[in-house]
N, CA, C and O of each residue as an XYZ file, in Angstrom:
456
protein
N      88.791     75.874    121.011
C      89.333     75.607    119.741
C      88.174     75.903    118.942
O      88.471     76.069    117.759
N      86.904     76.028    119.212
C      86.017     76.352    118.144
C      86.109     77.723    117.808
O      86.035     77.933    116.597
N      86.226     78.551    118.411
C      87.024     80.006    118.262
C      88.298     80.633    117.555
O      88.458     81.636    116.859
N      89.268     79.482    118.089
C      90.536     79.330    117.484
C      90.304     79.204    115.909
O      90.852     79.955    115.102
N      89.324     78.041    115.518
C      89.117     77.477    114.367
C      87.997     78.376    113.656
O      87.522     78.079    112.560
N      87.712     79.242    114.221
C      86.756     80.583    113.159
C      87.846     81.769    112.991
O      87.688     82.557    112.058
N      88.940     81.918    113.861
C      89.827     82.673    113.814
C      91.226     82.707    112.425
O      91.918     83.587    111.914
N      91.093     81.402    112.291
C      91.937     80.725    111.515
C      91.286     81.039    110.071
O      91.903     81.579    109.152
N      89.665     80.528    110.008
C      89.563     80.557    109.168
C      89.023     82.019    108.493
O      88.870     82.211    107.287
N      88.898     82.515    109.043
C      88.847     84.543    109.030
C      90.071     84.909    108.548
O      90.140     85.755    107.657
N      91.113     84.362    109.036
C      92.677     85.116    108.377
C      92.905     84.436    107.251
O      93.312     85.006    106.238
N      92.664     83.130    107.307
C      93.316     82.920    105.972
C      92.133     82.628    104.842
O      92.485     82.286    103.713
N      91.330     82.707    105.025
C      89.987     82.504    103.849
C      89.336     83.637    103.159
O      88.674     84.475    103.772
N      89.504     83.657    102.029
C      88.946     85.677    101.599
C      87.491     85.117    101.256
O      86.590     85.954    101.258
N      87.171     83.831    100.971
C      86.148     83.329    100.481
C      84.921     83.773    101.875
O      83.842     84.365    101.917
N      85.828     83.099    102.879
C      84.609     83.164    104.059
C      84.611     84.667    104.675
O      83.647     85.142    105.275
N      86.042     85.460    104.398
C      85.202     87.091    104.915
C      84.216     87.861    103.812
O      83.434     88.753    104.141
N      84.355     87.451    102.670
C      83.568     87.914    102.000
C      81.905     87.525    102.012
O      80.986     88.335    101.888
N      81.810     86.351    102.160
C      80.489     85.778    102.735
C      79.663     86.209    103.871
O      78.451     86.331    104.047
N      80.784     86.412    104.632
C      80.541     87.001    106.248
C      80.014     88.700    106.142
O      79.303     89.257    106.978
N      80.545     89.292    104.950
C      80.675     90.772    105.021
C      79.252     90.549    104.026
O      78.604     91.556    104.312
N      78.756     90.077    103.414
C      77.286     89.665    102.463
C      76.571     89.620    103.431
O      75.669     90.411    103.707
N      77.111     88.148    104.376
C      75.349     88.207    105.353
C      75.431     89.333    106.200
O      74.376     89.730    106.694
N      76.551     89.963    106.480
C      76.593     91.293    107.252
C      75.132     92.010    106.638
O      74.030     92.188    107.157
N      75.801     92.388    105.007
C      74.840     93.419    104.400
C      73.268     92.894    104.572
O      72.485     93.725    105.031
N      72.860     91.858    104.309
C      71.855     91.348    104.381
C      70.694     91.613    105.535
O      69.518     91.976    105.570
N      71.900     91.149    106.605
C      70.898     91.778    107.740
C      71.012     92.883    108.221
O      70.659     93.017    109.393
N      71.519     93.996    107.516
C      71.157     95.471    107.530
C      69.762     95.554    106.909
O      68.748     95.856    107.538
N      69.814     95.264    105.649
C      68.658     95.147    104.561
C      67.505     94.522    105.403
O      66.465     95.181    105.416
N      67.519     93.510    106.014
C      66.823     92.914    107.030
C      66.260     93.920    107.894
O      65.087     93.810    108.250
N      67.049     94.998    108.310
C      66.553     96.316    109.767
C      66.165     97.219    108.530
O      65.200     97.903    108.871
N      66.490     97.458    107.391
C      65.745     98.341    106.853
C      64.351     98.006    106.100
O      63.542     98.876    105.775
N      64.238     97.054    105.941
C      63.090     96.396    105.180
C      62.138     95.757    106.482
O      61.068     95.189    106.265
N      62.535     95.889    107.441
C      61.770     95.427    108.452
C      61.222     93.630    108.660
O      60.150     93.231    109.115
N      62.137     92.998    108.256
C      62.212     91.229    107.987
C      61.104     91.217    109.425
O      60.795     92.083    110.243
N      60.784     90.017    109.267
C      59.705     89.899    110.510
C      60.637     88.574    111.009
O      61.535     88.080    110.328
N      60.191     88.082    112.444
C      61.350     87.340    112.938
C      61.575     85.961    112.454
O      62.608     85.305    112.589
N      60.129     85.494    111.690
C      60.337     84.259    110.799
C      61.459     84.445    109.253
O      61.979     83.578    108.552
N      61.493     85.624    109.188
C      62.345     85.970    107.806
C      64.015     85.956    108.364
O      65.057     85.547    107.851
N      63.586     86.826    110.083
C      65.267     86.795    110.321
C      65.783     85.137    110.695
O      66.898     84.722    110.377
N      65.255     84.712    111.067
C      65.339     82.797    111.175
C      65.628     82.402    110.216
O      66.458     81.496    110.297
N      65.287     82.690    109.150
C      65.151     81.791    107.558
C      66.695     82.320    107.442
O      67.515     81.498    107.033
N      67.090     83.465    107.730
C      67.998     84.041    107.223
C      69.177     84.014    107.959
O      70.281     84.053    107.416
N      69.007     83.948    109.192
C      70.009     83.002    110.113
C      70.645     81.538    110.090
O      71.801     81.219    110.367
N      69.398     80.595    109.615
C      69.719     79.509    109.039
C      70.457     79.474    107.720
O      71.220     78.528    107.523
N      70.293     80.505    106.699
C      70.713     80.198    105.338
C      72.195     80.982    105.775
O      73.118     80.614    105.048
N      72.474     81.688    106.509
C      74.147     82.440    106.560
C      74.787     81.262    107.295
O      75.801     80.724    106.851
N      74.154     80.843    108.488
C      75.129     79.446    109.280
C      75.045     78.399    108.172
O      75.856     77.473    108.164
N      74.351     78.477    107.484
C      74.565     76.728    106.332
C      75.859     77.428    105.110
O      76.910     76.877    104.784
N      75.494     78.353    104.785
C      76.755     79.002    104.169
C      78.304     78.903    104.499
O      79.229     78.375    103.882
N      78.247     79.681    105.828
C      79.417     79.563    106.395
C      79.958     78.692    107.068
O      81.142     78.697    107.406
N      78.860     77.575    107.418
C      79.206     76.608    107.911
C      80.101     75.566    106.214
O      81.146     74.918    106.146
N      79.345     75.797    105.467
C      80.146     74.958    104.127
C      81.608     75.109    103.556
O      82.424     74.320    103.079
N      81.578     76.958    103.903
C      82.600     76.892    103.519
C      83.732     76.844    104.553
O      84.881     76.950    104.124
N      83.544     76.706    105.786
C      84.597     75.842    106.971
C      84.815     74.910    106.622
O      86.023     74.686    106.548
N      83.908     73.808    106.201
C      83.500     72.664    105.726
C      84.647     72.057    104.671
O      85.329     71.032    104.662
N      84.516     73.177    103.816
C      85.665     73.334    102.723
C      86.793     73.406    102.887
O      87.603     72.651    102.349
N      87.166     74.608    103.902
C      88.157     74.598    103.888
C      89.284     73.565    104.747
O      90.434     73.256    104.434
N      88.430     73.160    105.992
C      88.668     72.018    106.261
C      89.351     70.947    105.635
O      90.529     70.680    105.869
N      88.401     70.136    104.597
C      88.861     69.121    103.707
C      90.112     69.819    102.929
O      91.277     69.472    103.123
N      89.736     70.813    102.055
C      90.937     71.197    101.581
C      92.511     71.265    102.253
O      93.551     70.970    101.664
N      92.396     71.652    103.394
C      93.461     71.544    104.142
C      93.848     70.261    104.468
O      95.062     70.284    104.668
N      93.469     69.331    104.594
C      93.577     67.763    105.029
C      94.529     67.135    103.899
O      95.637     66.681    104.188
N      93.871     67.142    102.209
C      93.997     67.224    101.211
C      95.493     67.503    100.704
O      96.343     66.772    100.197
N      95.462     68.986    101.080
C      96.645     69.497    100.810
C      98.060     68.843    101.971
O      99.266     68.983    101.766
N      97.322     68.050    103.306
C      98.523     67.631    104.009
C      98.968     66.248    103.501
O     100.055     65.719    103.730
N      97.983     65.763    102.798
C      97.389     64.412    102.723
C      98.854     64.076    101.581
O      99.810     63.305    101.666
N      98.400     65.124    100.511
C      98.816     64.537     99.195
C      99.083     66.273     98.943
O      98.176     67.087     98.771
N     100.452     66.562     98.971
C     100.850     67.890     98.555
C     101.112     68.207     97.019
O     101.031     69.353     96.575
N     101.395     67.234     96.339
C     101.502     67.145     94.716
C      99.830     67.139     93.926
O      98.800     66.942     94.570
N      99.856     67.299     93.005
C      98.908     66.823     92.059
C      98.311     65.372     92.318
O      99.031     64.375     92.355
N      97.434     65.352     92.430
C      96.536     63.552     92.575
C      95.260     63.978     91.886
O      94.661     65.029     92.114
N      94.949     63.151     91.115
C      93.573     63.242     90.381
C      92.106     62.791     91.392
O      90.954     63.096     91.085
N      92.455     62.114     92.462
C      91.765     61.608     93.729
C      91.248     63.401     94.785
O      90.277     63.974     95.278
N      92.439     63.515     94.614
C      92.519     64.888     95.611
C      91.697     66.151     95.008
O      91.058     66.949     95.693
N      91.832     66.181     93.616
C      91.398     66.977     92.599
C      89.995     66.656     92.672
O      89.281     67.643     92.846
N      89.479     65.688     92.597
C      87.913     65.018     92.929
C      87.243     65.643     93.978
O      86.196     66.278     93.857
N      88.026     65.404     95.286
C      87.397     65.431     96.467
C      87.365     67.227     96.184
O      86.273     67.786     96.280
N      88.693     68.108     95.818
C      88.352     69.116     95.938
C      87.404     69.611     95.389
O      86.672     70.267     96.130
N      87.172     69.559     94.516
C      85.947     69.952     93.193
C      84.443     69.440     93.870
O      83.452     70.143     93.669
N      84.351     68.418     94.528
C      83.597     68.264     95.144
C      82.865     68.941     96.353
O      81.647     68.838     96.493
N      83.800     69.757     97.371
C      83.664     70.310     98.005
C      83.398     71.984     97.608
O      82.895     72.955     98.174
N      83.850     71.785     96.691
C      83.723     73.317     95.641
C      82.520     73.625     95.384
O      81.983     74.663     95.771
N      81.718     72.306     94.362
C      80.098     72.221     94.518
C      79.448     72.475     95.431
O      78.564     73.332     95.442
N      79.954     71.392     96.845
C      79.285     71.555     97.874
C      78.942     72.897     98.636
O      77.898     73.084     99.261
N      79.931     73.762     98.496
C      79.837     75.506     98.977
C      79.332     76.289     97.695
O      79.284     77.515     97.593
N      79.036     75.544     96.926
C      78.372     76.536     95.597
C      76.872     76.110     95.569
O      75.967     76.888     95.268
N      76.725     75.032     95.852
C      75.052     74.747     95.767
C      74.537     75.190     96.920
O      73.313     75.313     96.877
N      75.285     75.607     98.423
C      74.746     76.297     99.212
C      74.843     77.784     99.286
O      74.124     78.538     99.943
N      75.766     78.064     98.570
C      75.721     79.807     98.540
C      74.442     80.450     97.564
O      74.043     81.588     97.810
N      73.977     79.838     96.712
C      72.456     80.308     96.840
C      71.231     80.481     97.906
O      70.331     81.308     98.053
N      71.563     79.521     98.449
C      70.286     79.200     99.775
C      70.640     81.141    100.316
O      69.732     81.968    100.232
N      71.654     81.417    100.680
C      71.942     82.941    100.924
C      71.105     84.053    100.453
O      70.536     84.897    101.145
N      71.113     83.910     98.958
C      70.400     85.150     97.994
C      68.756     84.496     97.853
O      67.776     85.240     97.829
N      68.681     83.314     97.785
C      67.390     82.770     97.276
C      66.282     82.912     98.502
O      65.491     83.852     98.581
N      66.358     81.917     99.357
C      65.419     82.882    100.781
C      65.555     84.099    101.065
O      64.467     84.414    101.546
N      66.321     85.123    101.067
C      65.978     86.404    101.620
C      65.525     87.249    100.144
O      64.395     87.581     99.784
N      66.655     87.425     99.553
C      66.355     88.050     97.851
C      65.003     87.901     97.284
O      64.200     88.797     97.023
N      64.890     86.731     97.147
C      63.883     86.147     96.411
C      62.356     85.496     97.058
O      61.509     84.747     96.571
N      62.492     86.227     98.464
C      61.497     86.029     99.166
C      60.260     86.667     98.530
O      60.330     87.733     97.919
N      59.331     86.103     98.665
C      57.911     86.746     98.352
C      57.754     88.177     98.541
O      57.562     89.064     97.709
N      57.901     88.232    100.061
C      57.569     89.823    100.456
C      58.602     90.867     99.979
O      58.305     91.969     99.518
N      59.970     90.339    100.161
C      60.998     90.973    100.376
C      60.997     92.475     99.029
O      61.329     93.650     99.182
N      60.608     91.928     98.105
C      60.588     93.078     96.886
C      59.398     94.166     97.298
O      59.510     95.376     97.100
N      58.333     93.581     97.856
C      57.000     94.202     98.078
C      57.579     95.266     98.892
O      57.596     96.464     98.608
N      58.041     94.715     99.909
C      58.596     95.641    101.193
C      59.680     96.350    101.037
O      60.078     97.011    101.995
N      60.428     96.368     99.738
C      61.472     96.976     99.455
C      60.765     98.324     99.037
O      60.956     99.359     99.676
N      59.873     98.258     97.845
C      59.372     98.815     97.043
C      58.548     99.749     98.388
O      58.804    100.951     98.454
N      57.854     99.307     99.124
C      56.860     99.893     99.760
C      57.907    100.958    100.918
O      57.550    102.111    101.157
N      58.780    100.552    101.343
C      59.907    101.095    102.160
C      60.435    102.030    101.460
O      60.109    103.152    101.846
N      61.235    101.993    100.440
C      62.140    102.772     99.484
C      61.695    103.922     99.239
O      60.480    104.052     99.089
N      62.342    104.763     99.163
C      61.351    106.432     98.369
C      61.954    105.933     96.807
O      61.257    106.188     95.824
N      63.302    105.201     96.627
C      63.938    105.482     95.125
C      63.303    105.102     94.103
O      63.208    105.785     93.083
N      62.684    103.715     94.294
C      61.553    103.085     93.726
C      60.311    103.723     92.809
O      59.405    102.994     92.404
């Protein structure tokens, strides 16, 4: 069931695909800038948190659409709260990785274009 759920969310949710590709890019930067095991661990936790939030948001929105296919103020409120939930978790990915104290220093030390 879990793999089927991932296939569905990958196929149907553009935001999930975008977030997944961003995560892959950040992992690539991690290899380029020689992240430590600790930094990769923090990155993995952030990625799992963000993608899980997107999956939860999709599940709740689909359930809301099944329960009430027409416009409804309560359903709108639930969908807005779930959207806020994802929105509050997405900065974790950039905040924990890109704003990490050693990230910019390591980028400057590693990259020749700085």
